[in-house]
C-alpha positions as CSV (number, residue, x, y, z in Angstrom):
1,M,115.7,-66.7,-35.6
2,A,118.8,-65.9,-33.6
3,T,119.6,-68.0,-30.5
4,I,121.0,-66.8,-27.2
5,K,122.6,-68.6,-24.3
6,V,121.4,-67.9,-20.8
7,K,123.3,-68.8,-17.7
8,Q,122.0,-68.7,-14.1
9,V,124.6,-67.0,-12.0
10,K,122.7,-66.3,-8.7
11,S,120.7,-68.6,-6.5
12,R,116.9,-68.8,-6.7
13,I,116.7,-69.1,-2.9
14,G,114.8,-66.2,-1.5
15,A,113.4,-65.2,-4.9
16,P,109.6,-64.7,-5.3
17,I,107.6,-67.7,-6.6
18,D,106.9,-66.0,-9.9
19,Q,110.6,-65.6,-10.6
20,K,111.3,-69.2,-9.6
21,R,108.6,-70.3,-12.1
22,T,110.2,-68.0,-14.8
23,L,113.5,-69.7,-14.3
24,D,111.8,-73.1,-14.6
25,A,110.1,-72.0,-17.8
26,L,113.5,-71.0,-19.2
27,G,114.9,-74.4,-18.3
28,L,117.2,-73.2,-15.6
29,R,117.0,-75.4,-12.5
30,K,120.6,-75.3,-11.1
31,L,123.2,-72.6,-10.5
32,N,125.6,-72.2,-13.4
33,A,123.2,-74.0,-15.8
34,V,123.3,-72.8,-19.4
35,V,120.4,-73.1,-21.9
36,E,120.2,-72.1,-25.5
37,K,116.9,-70.4,-26.5
38,E,115.6,-68.6,-29.5
39,A,115.5,-64.8,-29.1
40,T,111.7,-64.4,-29.3
41,P,109.9,-61.5,-27.5
42,Q,108.5,-64.0,-25.0
43,V,111.9,-65.4,-24.0
44,L,113.5,-61.9,-23.9
45,G,110.7,-60.8,-21.6
46,M,111.3,-63.8,-19.3
47,I,115.0,-62.9,-19.2
48,N,114.2,-59.3,-18.4
49,K,112.1,-60.4,-15.4
50,V,115.0,-62.4,-13.8
51,K,117.9,-60.3,-15.1
52,H,119.4,-60.0,-11.6
53,L,119.7,-63.8,-11.5
54,V,120.9,-64.6,-15.1
55,V,123.4,-63.4,-17.6
56,V,123.4,-63.7,-21.4
57,V,126.5,-65.6,-22.6
58,K,127.9,-64.9,-26.1
C-alpha cells in the first residue's frame, strides 16, 4: 500500500478527548511531529477526524 506522512501543525490543547486519543493513535504526541503511515481506510478516517490539527506532507 501507499504510505503518507502526517504532521501535527496545531496544538492539541483545548481539543476534545476523542481527538487527543486519535492523535495518540496516529503516533502524534508533539507539535511538528511527523509520522509515516500506510494509507488504509482506518488511518484516512483518523486523519479526517483531526484534519484541523494535522497536514499531510508529500
